PDB file with one MODEL, atoms N, CA, C and O in Angstrom:
MODEL        1
ATOM      1  N   UNK A   1     -45.325 139.593 134.565  1.00  0.00           N
ATOM      2  CA  UNK A   1     -44.795 138.666 135.540  1.00  0.00           C
ATOM      3  C   UNK A   1     -43.593 137.905 134.979  1.00  0.00           C
ATOM      4  O   UNK A   1     -42.636 137.603 135.692  1.00  0.00           O
ATOM      5  N   UNK A   2     -43.671 137.607 133.688  1.00  0.00           N
ATOM      6  CA  UNK A   2     -42.581 136.888 133.049  1.00  0.00           C
ATOM      7  C   UNK A   2     -41.310 137.740 133.041  1.00  0.00           C
ATOM      8  O   UNK A   2     -40.205 137.222 133.203  1.00  0.00           O
ATOM      9  N   UNK A   3     -41.478 139.053 132.852  1.00  0.00           N
ATOM     10  CA  UNK A   3     -40.325 139.952 132.852  1.00  0.00           C
ATOM     11  C   UNK A   3     -39.668 139.998 134.223  1.00  0.00           C
ATOM     12  O   UNK A   3     -38.443 140.063 134.319  1.00  0.00           O
ATOM     13  N   UNK A   4     -40.467 139.966 135.285  1.00  0.00           N
ATOM     14  CA  UNK A   4     -39.931 139.987 136.638  1.00  0.00           C
ATOM     15  C   UNK A   4     -39.103 138.736 136.906  1.00  0.00           C
ATOM     16  O   UNK A   4     -38.045 138.817 137.530  1.00  0.00           O
ATOM     17  N   UNK A   5     -39.574 137.579 136.442  1.00  0.00           N
ATOM     18  CA  UNK A   5     -38.803 136.343 136.607  1.00  0.00           C
ATOM     19  C   UNK A   5     -37.515 136.417 135.794  1.00  0.00           C
ATOM     20  O   UNK A   5     -36.463 135.957 136.238  1.00  0.00           O
ATOM     21  N   UNK A   6     -37.606 136.992 134.618  1.00  0.00           N
ATOM     22  CA  UNK A   6     -36.425 137.115 133.768  1.00  0.00           C
ATOM     23  C   UNK A   6     -35.390 138.035 134.421  1.00  0.00           C
ATOM     24  O   UNK A   6     -34.194 137.744 134.400  1.00  0.00           O
ATOM     25  N   UNK A   7     -35.847 139.130 134.991  1.00  0.00           N
ATOM     26  CA  UNK A   7     -34.940 140.062 135.671  1.00  0.00           C
ATOM     27  C   UNK A   7     -34.316 139.405 136.891  1.00  0.00           C
ATOM     28  O   UNK A   7     -33.111 139.524 137.117  1.00  0.00           O
ATOM     29  N   UNK A   8     -35.129 138.715 137.675  1.00  0.00           N
ATOM     30  CA  UNK A   8     -34.591 138.067 138.875  1.00  0.00           C
ATOM     31  C   UNK A   8     -33.614 136.956 138.496  1.00  0.00           C
ATOM     32  O   UNK A   8     -32.635 136.734 139.209  1.00  0.00           O
ATOM     33  N   UNK A   9     -33.856 136.266 137.407  1.00  0.00           N
ATOM     34  CA  UNK A   9     -32.921 135.230 136.958  1.00  0.00           C
ATOM     35  C   UNK A   9     -31.599 135.858 136.524  1.00  0.00           C
ATOM     36  O   UNK A   9     -30.535 135.301 136.794  1.00  0.00           O
ATOM     37  N   UNK A  10     -31.653 137.006 135.857  1.00  0.00           N
ATOM     38  CA  UNK A  10     -30.414 137.689 135.446  1.00  0.00           C
ATOM     39  C   UNK A  10     -29.629 138.197 136.652  1.00  0.00           C
ATOM     40  O   UNK A  10     -28.406 138.072 136.700  1.00  0.00           O
ATOM     41  N   UNK A  11     -30.333 138.767 137.622  1.00  0.00           N
ATOM     42  CA  UNK A  11     -29.664 139.264 138.829  1.00  0.00           C
ATOM     43  C   UNK A  11     -29.038 138.104 139.587  1.00  0.00           C
ATOM     44  O   UNK A  11     -27.901 138.209 140.048  1.00  0.00           O
ATOM     45  N   UNK A  12     -29.755 137.010 139.722  1.00  0.00           N
ATOM     46  CA  UNK A  12     -29.205 135.844 140.414  1.00  0.00           C
ATOM     47  C   UNK A  12     -27.994 135.289 139.657  1.00  0.00           C
ATOM     48  O   UNK A  12     -27.019 134.849 140.266  1.00  0.00           O
ATOM     49  N   UNK A  13     -28.068 135.316 138.332  1.00  0.00           N
ATOM     50  CA  UNK A  13     -26.932 134.874 137.525  1.00  0.00           C
ATOM     51  C   UNK A  13     -25.707 135.749 137.730  1.00  0.00           C
ATOM     52  O   UNK A  13     -24.585 135.245 137.769  1.00  0.00           O
ATOM     53  N   UNK A  14     -25.911 137.048 137.860  1.00  0.00           N
ATOM     54  CA  UNK A  14     -24.790 137.955 138.113  1.00  0.00           C
ATOM     55  C   UNK A  14     -24.183 137.734 139.495  1.00  0.00           C
ATOM     56  O   UNK A  14     -22.970 137.834 139.675  1.00  0.00           O
ATOM     57  N   UNK A  15     -25.035 137.436 140.460  1.00  0.00           N
ATOM     58  CA  UNK A  15     -24.546 137.220 141.823  1.00  0.00           C
ATOM     59  C   UNK A  15     -23.714 135.944 141.911  1.00  0.00           C
ATOM     60  O   UNK A  15     -22.688 135.916 142.592  1.00  0.00           O
ATOM     61  N   UNK A  16     -24.152 134.889 141.226  1.00  0.00           N
ATOM     62  CA  UNK A  16     -23.447 133.604 141.317  1.00  0.00           C
ATOM     63  C   UNK A  16     -22.305 133.491 140.324  1.00  0.00           C
ATOM     64  O   UNK A  16     -21.524 132.543 140.412  1.00  0.00           O
ATOM     65  N   UNK A  17     -22.174 134.417 139.384  1.00  0.00           N
ATOM     66  CA  UNK A  17     -21.107 134.364 138.396  1.00  0.00           C
ATOM     67  C   UNK A  17     -19.769 134.653 139.060  1.00  0.00           C
ATOM     68  O   UNK A  17     -19.663 135.581 139.861  1.00  0.00           O
ATOM     69  N   UNK A  18     -18.740 133.864 138.735  1.00  0.00           N
ATOM     70  CA  UNK A  18     -17.430 134.019 139.362  1.00  0.00           C
ATOM     71  C   UNK A  18     -16.397 134.648 138.437  1.00  0.00           C
ATOM     72  O   UNK A  18     -15.224 134.737 138.802  1.00  0.00           O
ATOM     73  N   UNK A  19     -16.798 135.082 137.263  1.00  0.00           N
ATOM     74  CA  UNK A  19     -15.846 135.701 136.343  1.00  0.00           C
ATOM     75  C   UNK A  19     -15.291 137.006 136.898  1.00  0.00           C
ATOM     76  O   UNK A  19     -14.127 137.323 136.649  1.00  0.00           O
ATOM     77  N   UNK A  20     -16.069 137.757 137.627  1.00  0.00           N
ATOM     78  CA  UNK A  20     -15.597 139.000 138.220  1.00  0.00           C
ATOM     79  C   UNK A  20     -14.551 138.771 139.291  1.00  0.00           C
ATOM     80  O   UNK A  20     -13.681 139.616 139.501  1.00  0.00           O
ATOM     81  N   UNK A  21     -14.627 137.631 139.975  1.00  0.00           N
ATOM     82  CA  UNK A  21     -13.657 137.321 141.027  1.00  0.00           C
ATOM     83  C   UNK A  21     -12.260 137.140 140.435  1.00  0.00           C
ATOM     84  O   UNK A  21     -11.266 137.515 141.056  1.00  0.00           O
ATOM     85  N   UNK A  22     -12.186 136.569 139.241  1.00  0.00           N
ATOM     86  CA  UNK A  22     -10.892 136.405 138.580  1.00  0.00           C
ATOM     87  C   UNK A  22     -10.309 137.766 138.241  1.00  0.00           C
ATOM     88  O   UNK A  22      -9.106 137.982 138.386  1.00  0.00           O
ATOM     89  N   UNK A  23     -11.147 138.676 137.796  1.00  0.00           N
ATOM     90  CA  UNK A  23     -10.692 140.029 137.475  1.00  0.00           C
ATOM     91  C   UNK A  23     -10.162 140.725 138.715  1.00  0.00           C
ATOM     92  O   UNK A  23      -9.126 141.388 138.664  1.00  0.00           O
ATOM     93  N   UNK A  24     -10.858 140.581 139.816  1.00  0.00           N
ATOM     94  CA  UNK A  24     -10.410 141.192 141.069  1.00  0.00           C
ATOM     95  C   UNK A  24      -9.086 140.586 141.508  1.00  0.00           C
ATOM     96  O   UNK A  24      -8.208 141.307 141.981  1.00  0.00           O
ATOM     97  N   UNK A  25      -8.925 139.279 141.360  1.00  0.00           N
ATOM     98  CA  UNK A  25      -7.658 138.632 141.711  1.00  0.00           C
ATOM     99  C   UNK A  25      -6.509 139.182 140.883  1.00  0.00           C
ATOM    100  O   UNK A  25      -5.428 139.444 141.413  1.00  0.00           O
ATOM    101  N   UNK A  26      -6.735 139.360 139.580  1.00  0.00           N
ATOM    102  CA  UNK A  26      -5.685 139.897 138.728  1.00  0.00           C
ATOM    103  C   UNK A  26      -5.346 141.338 139.088  1.00  0.00           C
ATOM    104  O   UNK A  26      -4.180 141.732 139.047  1.00  0.00           O
ATOM    105  N   UNK A  27      -6.346 142.117 139.437  1.00  0.00           N
ATOM    106  CA  UNK A  27      -6.095 143.513 139.820  1.00  0.00           C
ATOM    107  C   UNK A  27      -5.272 143.566 141.105  1.00  0.00           C
ATOM    108  O   UNK A  27      -4.330 144.352 141.207  1.00  0.00           O
ATOM    109  N   UNK A  28      -5.619 142.745 142.075  1.00  0.00           N
ATOM    110  CA  UNK A  28      -4.875 142.719 143.342  1.00  0.00           C
ATOM    111  C   UNK A  28      -3.452 142.226 143.106  1.00  0.00           C
ATOM    112  O   UNK A  28      -2.508 142.787 143.662  1.00  0.00           O
ATOM    113  N   UNK A  29      -3.284 141.195 142.297  1.00  0.00           N
ATOM    114  CA  UNK A  29      -1.951 140.680 141.999  1.00  0.00           C
ATOM    115  C   UNK A  29      -1.100 141.714 141.270  1.00  0.00           C
ATOM    116  O   UNK A  29       0.078 141.882 141.584  1.00  0.00           O
ATOM    117  N   UNK A  30      -1.686 142.400 140.308  1.00  0.00           N
ATOM    118  CA  UNK A  30      -0.965 143.434 139.574  1.00  0.00           C
ATOM    119  C   UNK A  30      -0.580 144.594 140.485  1.00  0.00           C
ATOM    120  O   UNK A  30       0.528 145.121 140.388  1.00  0.00           O
ATOM    121  N   UNK A  31      -1.487 144.989 141.365  1.00  0.00           N
ATOM    122  CA  UNK A  31      -1.180 146.071 142.309  1.00  0.00           C
ATOM    123  C   UNK A  31      -0.038 145.669 143.241  1.00  0.00           C
ATOM    124  O   UNK A  31       0.824 146.489 143.554  1.00  0.00           O
ATOM    125  N   UNK A  32      -0.028 144.422 143.681  1.00  0.00           N
ATOM    126  CA  UNK A  32       1.055 143.956 144.555  1.00  0.00           C
ATOM    127  C   UNK A  32       2.393 143.971 143.825  1.00  0.00           C
ATOM    128  O   UNK A  32       3.410 144.351 144.406  1.00  0.00           O
ATOM    129  N   UNK A  33       2.402 143.566 142.569  1.00  0.00           N
ATOM    130  CA  UNK A  33       3.646 143.573 141.797  1.00  0.00           C
ATOM    131  C   UNK A  33       4.134 145.002 141.575  1.00  0.00           C
ATOM    132  O   UNK A  33       5.331 145.273 141.670  1.00  0.00           O
ATOM    133  N   UNK A  34       3.216 145.910 141.282  1.00  0.00           N
ATOM    134  CA  UNK A  34       3.596 147.318 141.090  1.00  0.00           C
ATOM    135  C   UNK A  34       4.161 147.896 142.389  1.00  0.00           C
ATOM    136  O   UNK A  34       5.154 148.622 142.365  1.00  0.00           O
ATOM    137  N   UNK A  35       3.536 147.577 143.508  1.00  0.00           N
ATOM    138  CA  UNK A  35       4.021 148.097 144.794  1.00  0.00           C
ATOM    139  C   UNK A  35       5.410 147.533 145.131  1.00  0.00           C
ATOM    140  O   UNK A  35       6.258 148.256 145.653  1.00  0.00           O
ATOM    141  N   UNK A  36       5.645 146.257 144.839  1.00  0.00           N
ATOM    142  CA  UNK A  36       6.980 145.688 145.062  1.00  0.00           C
ATOM    143  C   UNK A  36       8.019 146.375 144.180  1.00  0.00           C
ATOM    144  O   UNK A  36       9.137 146.642 144.622  1.00  0.00           O
ATOM    145  N   UNK A  37       7.650 146.656 142.940  1.00  0.00           N
ATOM    146  CA  UNK A  37       8.561 147.361 142.049  1.00  0.00           C
ATOM    147  C   UNK A  37       8.869 148.764 142.537  1.00  0.00           C
ATOM    148  O   UNK A  37      10.012 149.215 142.470  1.00  0.00           O
ATOM    149  N   UNK A  38       7.846 149.457 143.028  1.00  0.00           N
ATOM    150  CA  UNK A  38       8.068 150.803 143.546  1.00  0.00           C
ATOM    151  C   UNK A  38       8.925 150.774 144.811  1.00  0.00           C
ATOM    152  O   UNK A  38       9.782 151.639 144.994  1.00  0.00           O
ATOM    153  N   UNK A  39       8.704 149.798 145.678  1.00  0.00           N
ATOM    154  CA  UNK A  39       9.503 149.699 146.902  1.00  0.00           C
ATOM    155  C   UNK A  39      10.968 149.440 146.571  1.00  0.00           C
ATOM    156  O   UNK A  39      11.857 150.053 147.163  1.00  0.00           O
ATOM    157  N   UNK A  40      11.221 148.537 145.631  1.00  0.00           N
ATOM    158  CA  UNK A  40      12.612 148.272 145.256  1.00  0.00           C
ATOM    159  C   UNK A  40      13.235 149.482 144.574  1.00  0.00           C
ATOM    160  O   UNK A  40      14.427 149.738 144.742  1.00  0.00           O
ATOM    161  N   UNK A  41      12.448 150.228 143.808  1.00  0.00           N
ATOM    162  CA  UNK A  41      12.969 151.431 143.167  1.00  0.00           C
ATOM    163  C   UNK A  41      13.376 152.468 144.210  1.00  0.00           C
ATOM    164  O   UNK A  41      14.419 153.107 144.068  1.00  0.00           O
ATOM    165  N   UNK A  42      12.573 152.643 145.250  1.00  0.00           N
ATOM    166  CA  UNK A  42      12.912 153.610 146.284  1.00  0.00           C
ATOM    167  C   UNK A  42      14.163 153.195 147.043  1.00  0.00           C
ATOM    168  O   UNK A  42      14.965 154.049 147.421  1.00  0.00           O
ATOM    169  N   UNK A  43      14.344 151.906 147.270  1.00  0.00           N
ATOM    170  CA  UNK A  43      15.551 151.427 147.959  1.00  0.00           C
ATOM    171  C   UNK A  43      16.780 151.674 147.096  1.00  0.00           C
ATOM    172  O   UNK A  43      17.800 152.161 147.585  1.00  0.00           O
ATOM    173  N   UNK A  44      16.685 151.343 145.825  1.00  0.00           N
ATOM    174  CA  UNK A  44      17.824 151.538 144.923  1.00  0.00           C
ATOM    175  C   UNK A  44      18.097 153.026 144.737  1.00  0.00           C
ATOM    176  O   UNK A  44      19.252 153.450 144.776  1.00  0.00           O
ATOM    177  N   UNK A  45      17.053 153.821 144.537  1.00  0.00           N
ATOM    178  CA  UNK A  45      17.232 155.255 144.310  1.00  0.00           C
ATOM    179  C   UNK A  45      17.836 155.938 145.541  1.00  0.00           C
ATOM    180  O   UNK A  45      18.566 156.920 145.402  1.00  0.00           O
ATOM    181  N   UNK A  46      17.547 155.439 146.722  1.00  0.00           N
ATOM    182  CA  UNK A  46      18.113 156.027 147.930  1.00  0.00           C
ATOM    183  C   UNK A  46      19.597 155.763 148.081  1.00  0.00           C
ATOM    184  O   UNK A  46      20.299 156.526 148.744  1.00  0.00           O
ATOM    185  N   UNK A  47      20.084 154.683 147.471  1.00  0.00           N
ATOM    186  CA  UNK A  47      21.503 154.327 147.599  1.00  0.00           C
ATOM    187  C   UNK A  47      22.365 154.831 146.443  1.00  0.00           C
ATOM    188  O   UNK A  47      23.588 154.712 146.499  1.00  0.00           O
ATOM    189  N   UNK A  48      21.764 155.383 145.417  1.00  0.00           N
ATOM    190  CA  UNK A  48      22.535 155.838 144.253  1.00  0.00           C
ATOM    191  C   UNK A  48      23.500 156.979 144.588  1.00  0.00           C
ATOM    192  O   UNK A  48      24.644 156.926 144.135  1.00  0.00           O
ATOM    193  N   UNK A  49      23.110 158.015 145.357  1.00  0.00           N
ATOM    194  CA  UNK A  49      24.074 159.091 145.636  1.00  0.00           C
ATOM    195  C   UNK A  49      25.333 158.601 146.370  1.00  0.00           C
ATOM    196  O   UNK A  49      26.438 159.028 146.035  1.00  0.00           O
ATOM    197  N   UNK A  50      25.189 157.733 147.341  1.00  0.00           N
ATOM    198  CA  UNK A  50      26.362 157.216 148.052  1.00  0.00           C
ATOM    199  C   UNK A  50      27.239 156.372 147.152  1.00  0.00           C
ATOM    200  O   UNK A  50      28.465 156.474 147.208  1.00  0.00           O
ATOM    201  N   UNK A  51      26.629 155.541 146.325  1.00  0.00           N
ATOM    202  CA  UNK A  51      27.393 154.711 145.409  1.00  0.00           C
ATOM    203  C   UNK A  51      28.107 155.544 144.364  1.00  0.00           C
ATOM    204  O   UNK A  51      29.244 155.241 144.002  1.00  0.00           O
ATOM    205  N   UNK A  52      27.455 156.593 143.872  1.00  0.00           N
ATOM    206  CA  UNK A  52      28.104 157.433 142.865  1.00  0.00           C
ATOM    207  C   UNK A  52      29.280 158.204 143.453  1.00  0.00           C
ATOM    208  O   UNK A  52      30.265 158.435 142.751  1.00  0.00           O
ATOM    209  N   UNK A  53      29.209 158.601 144.699  1.00  0.00           N
ATOM    210  CA  UNK A  53      30.353 159.290 145.311  1.00  0.00           C
ATOM    211  C   UNK A  53      31.521 158.322 145.518  1.00  0.00           C
ATOM    212  O   UNK A  53      32.679 158.713 145.374  1.00  0.00           O
ATOM    213  N   UNK A  54      31.228 157.074 145.852  1.00  0.00           N
ATOM    214  CA  UNK A  54      32.298 156.074 145.985  1.00  0.00           C
ATOM    215  C   UNK A  54      32.960 155.802 144.642  1.00  0.00           C
ATOM    216  O   UNK A  54      34.185 155.709 144.558  1.00  0.00           O
ATOM    217  N   UNK A  55      32.160 155.674 143.600  1.00  0.00           N
ATOM    218  CA  UNK A  55      32.711 155.447 142.261  1.00  0.00           C
ATOM    219  C   UNK A  55      33.526 156.655 141.829  1.00  0.00           C
ATOM    220  O   UNK A  55      34.585 156.504 141.220  1.00  0.00           O
ATOM    221  N   UNK A  56      33.042 157.849 142.136  1.00  0.00           N
ATOM    222  CA  UNK A  56      33.764 159.069 141.774  1.00  0.00           C
ATOM    223  C   UNK A  56      35.129 159.134 142.448  1.00  0.00           C
ATOM    224  O   UNK A  56      36.118 159.509 141.819  1.00  0.00           O
ATOM    225  N   UNK A  57      35.185 158.770 143.722  1.00  0.00           N
ATOM    226  CA  UNK A  57      36.472 158.818 144.420  1.00  0.00           C
ATOM    227  C   UNK A  57      37.433 157.759 143.895  1.00  0.00           C
ATOM    228  O   UNK A  57      38.635 158.017 143.827  1.00  0.00           O
ATOM    229  N   UNK A  58      36.952 156.592 143.526  1.00  0.00           N
ATOM    230  CA  UNK A  58      37.827 155.557 142.972  1.00  0.00           C
ATOM    231  C   UNK A  58      38.360 155.988 141.610  1.00  0.00           C
ATOM    232  O   UNK A  58      39.542 155.815 141.315  1.00  0.00           O
ATOM    233  N   UNK A  59      37.475 156.553 140.780  1.00  0.00           N
ATOM    234  CA  UNK A  59      37.910 156.978 139.449  1.00  0.00           C
ATOM    235  C   UNK A  59      38.872 158.154 139.568  1.00  0.00           C
ATOM    236  O   UNK A  59      39.819 158.238 138.786  1.00  0.00           O
ATOM    237  N   UNK A  60      38.665 159.054 140.509  1.00  0.00           N
ATOM    238  CA  UNK A  60      39.548 160.215 140.652  1.00  0.00           C
ATOM    239  C   UNK A  60      40.937 159.804 141.112  1.00  0.00           C
ATOM    240  O   UNK A  60      41.904 160.503 140.813  1.00  0.00           O
ATOM    241  N   UNK A  61      41.067 158.710 141.820  1.00  0.00           N
ATOM    242  CA  UNK A  61      42.371 158.280 142.329  1.00  0.00           C
ATOM    243  C   UNK A  61      43.106 157.353 141.352  1.00  0.00           C
ATOM    244  O   UNK A  61      44.213 156.910 141.655  1.00  0.00           O
ATOM    245  N   UNK A  62      42.533 157.058 140.221  1.00  0.00           N
ATOM    246  CA  UNK A  62      43.207 156.203 139.245  1.00  0.00           C
ATOM    247  C   UNK A  62      44.227 157.028 138.462  1.00  0.00           C
ATOM    248  O   UNK A  62      43.928 158.137 138.018  1.00  0.00           O
ATOM    249  N   UNK A  63      45.417 156.486 138.298  1.00  0.00           N
ATOM    250  CA  UNK A  63      46.424 157.202 137.505  1.00  0.00           C
ATOM    251  C   UNK A  63      46.068 157.142 136.014  1.00  0.00           C
ATOM    252  O   UNK A  63      45.513 156.159 135.523  1.00  0.00           O
ATOM    253  N   UNK A  64      46.405 158.223 135.319  1.00  0.00           N
ATOM    254  CA  UNK A  64      46.136 158.296 133.883  1.00  0.00           C
ATOM    255  C   UNK A  64      47.387 157.849 133.147  1.00  0.00           C
ATOM    256  O   UNK A  64      48.462 158.413 133.353  1.00  0.00           O
ATOM    257  N   UNK A  65      47.263 156.863 132.310  1.00  0.00           N
ATOM    258  CA  UNK A  65      48.412 156.365 131.552  1.00  0.00           C
ATOM    259  C   UNK A  65      49.269 155.442 132.416  1.00  0.00           C
ATOM    260  O   UNK A  65      48.998 155.253 133.602  1.00  0.00           O
ATOM    261  N   UNK A  66      50.306 154.871 131.803  1.00  0.00           N
ATOM    262  CA  UNK A  66      51.162 153.919 132.512  1.00  0.00           C
ATOM    263  C   UNK A  66      52.391 154.556 133.084  1.00  0.00           C
ATOM    264  O   UNK A  66      53.205 153.876 133.707  1.00  0.00           O
TER     265      UNK A  66
ENDMDL
END
């Protein structure tokens, strides 16, 4: 009977413990930061070909020497 009370006390302690909630918050926050980074990467990566062609045309039209 004493073991059953000990087990129920441990289970109740796990249920009321809030340390896991902090871990979940950090995981969600980290996932949000990673997703923002990926979204910005896709936006930048989508504009690189157009920007490189503009830079190429400007460099090609520059005179060499004075």
